N, C-alpha and C positions, 0 to 999 in steps of 0.2 A: 431090120432093127426095130425094135419096139420101143417107144418114149412112154414113160409114165406122166401122167397128168394130174396135177393136184386138184382136187374138186372138194368143195364142201358140202357137208351133209345137210339137206334141208328138211327131210322127212324120213322117217324110218319105218320098215314092215319086217318082218321075219326074213331073214336071208338076203335082204336087198334094201338099199337106200335111194332115195332121190337126191341127187347130187347136182350141183351147178358151180358155174365159174363166174357168174354174173351176166353172161350172155344167154347161156341156154342151160337146160337141164335134161337129166336122163336117169333112168334106173340103172344102179350099179349092184353086181353081186357081191355081197359081203361075206360069203360062206367061209373064206379064208383067213378072216380076223374076227378080233373081238367085236361083238355087236357095237357099233357107233351110236352116237347120240347126235341130235340136231346141233349144228355149230361145229362138229368136229371136221378135220380136215384128213383125206385120204389120198394116197397115190394110187392112181387107176391105170391099169393097162388092159386095153381091149375090153372095157366096160366090166372089169373085176378088180376090186380093191386088193392091193397087195400088202400095204401097211398104212397105219395110221400116222398122221404127221402133226407136229405143232404148228401153229401159225407162222412162226418164223421160219421154219425149214420149208413151209408151203410157198411163202412168199420168195425165198431164195430160188426155189425151182421155177416158179413163174417167170422171175427176172431173167434166168438162164434161158428159158424157152422163147422170152420176147427177143433176147439178144440174138438167138439162132434165127428167129424170123427177121430181123433188122439184118442180119447179115446177108441172108438169102435174098431178100429184096433190094440189097446193096445201099440200104440206108444206114450207113456207118455212124452218122451224126445221133442216131438213136440209141447208140451204145453209151453215150455219155449218162453217168448216174446208174447205170446198171453195174452190178457186181461190187458194190460200195464195200462189200466184206473183203475185198481184195487191196487192201491197203498197204501192202507189203510185197517185197520180192518174195516169188515162191521158194520154198526151202525143200530140199530133200529130207526125207526121214532119216533118222539116225543110223539104221541098217544101211542104208545106201551112201551116207556120207562117209562111213567108214571105208568104203571102196575107193574113195577118190584118192589120187596120188596126194601126196603132201605138197602144200603151197610152198614156193620160194620165199624166203624171207623178206625181199622187196616187193612181193606181188600183193595186190589189194585183195 
């Protein structure tokens, strides 16, 4: 499985961009996307950008990756505060809700 990593563009050159995550930086192939500008966020797979991201979406992905690292290391306390956007019970999309059996009148 390949996991996309959000990286921020630091410097641009034709067909590539120097990108970083605050700890290290590396050159990323950008030939599959529109030319980025410094400050842009990219979703990177195997040192190649696959899509441009806005800062909010990049932050969500970074938090999800931090949560995966916390679970893998057994640090479940680190999960507090991550996934702040999940402030509700998950809901099925309408096309799947229609396939559920009808609820009985007295059931929640």
